[in-house]
N, C-alpha and C positions, 0 to 999 in steps of 0.2 A: 504494500500500500504506500502510495506516494504522499508524503506530507506536504501540504500546501502552505507555502510561506505567505504571510500577508504582503500585499504589494506595498512597496516603500514609496511613499509620496514625498517628493521634495518640493518645497516651495522656495523659490528664490525671490527675495525682496530686493527690488532695485531701489536702493536708497539713493537719495539725490546726491550726486557727486558734488563735492565742495568746489565752488568756482575759485580759480586761482588767478590772481592778478600780480603782475610784476611791475614795479615802479622803478624807472631808470632815470637817474639824475646825471646831467652832463657836467662839463667843466665849470669850476669856480662856485658851484652851488654848495660845496662844503664850507664856503666862507659866508653863507647867509647869516644875517644878523650883525655882521661887522663890516660888510662890504657895501658901498654905495647905498646906504640906508634910505636916502631920498628916492631911490628907484626901486629897491628890492625889499625895503622894510626891515623890521627888527626881528622878525620870526626866524629862528634857526632851522637848519635842515632837520636836526633831531626833533624839534617841536613839530614840524610838518609831518615827519614820518610817524611820530607818536599819535597825532590826531588822525592821520589816515588809517593807522592800525586800529584805532578805536572805532572808526566808521566801518571799516571792513568787518571787524569782529561783531559789531551790532547787526550786520547783515549776513552773518555766517559765511563770510568770504575769506579765503586764505590770501594773504598779501606778503610780498617780500620786496626788499629794497636793495638797490645797487647804485653806487655813485662812483664815477671816475672822471679824471681830467684828461684821460687818454682816449682818443677816437677809436683806436684798435680794441681797447678793452670794452668800450661800449658796443662795438660791433660783435665781439665775442659773446657778450651778455645777451644781446638780442638773438644771436644764432642759437643760444642755449635755451631760448624761451619757447620752443615748440610745444611744450606741455602746458604752457600758460593759456588761459582762456582769453586774456586781454592784457594789454600793456598800457601804462601811463608813462609818457616820456616827456621830459623837459631836456631836450638836447642842447639847450643854452646856445652858445655861440656856434656850435656845429649845425644848428638849425639852418643857418644861412650859408654854409659851406660844404656840408658833407653829403655827397651822393652815396658814399659807402654806407652811411647809416640808413638812408632811404632804401637802398638796395637790400640791406639786411632785413629791414621791416617788411618789405615786399616778399622776401624769400621765406620768412616764417609764416606769412599769411595769417597772422594773429591780429584781430581788430585792436587798434590803438587810438588813444586820445593824446593829442599834443597839447601840452600846457606851458604857459609862460606867466611868470609873476607880473611882468610889465606888459603894456600893450605895444608889441613890436611894430605895429602899423603907425604908431605915433612917435617912433624913435628915429635914429639916424637912418639915412637912405639905405645903407647896406643891410640894415636889419629888417627891412620891410618884406623881403622875399624869404619864404620858407621852402626848403626842399621837401618838407614833410606834409604840409597842410593839405595838398590836393589828394593825398592818399590816406589821410587820417579819417577815422570815423567822425571825429569832432575836434575842434580847436577851441580851447578856453584860455583867454589871456586878459591881462590887465586888472585882475582882481587880487593881486598879491597872493598870499598863501591860500586864499579862497579858490583860486584857480585850480589848485590841486584837488581840493575837497569837492568842488563842483564836477571836475573831470572824473573823479573816482565815482561819484554818485551816478553820473550819466553813463559811465561804462558799466557799472553794476546793473543799472536798469536795462541797458541794452542786452546784457548777457543772461539775465534771469527772466 
């Protein structure tokens, strides 16, 4: 007599995957709070990152931060962002000069928001052109540290 085994029923619960956002800060942003305060304000990069982390945490989003003064390191960071769901980038001065950063962002095909503390359209002539804006999901500028927070909230809304 053959013993009948109960059928094993497996249920797979597809938990919601935590959204992952990478924040990339370009050159000289490590000097925020002490550099050209009349343009960039008194908020430090550490304070911006702390506030962004709190916003992300409140929305159940994973967030990581990277800052470099080197174009090549920024490109490397972008290229390693394939697993991110979205990117917030302030390429700073490289915004106006770096086709390499643009190409890296296009290569990973991750939606990104370009942010700037100041309004680059109201600054020196050479700052008015961005190599990133036309391929960005959105551009947020001229709001000081709020540019980062608004950009993050807009990206989260887009991704969720």
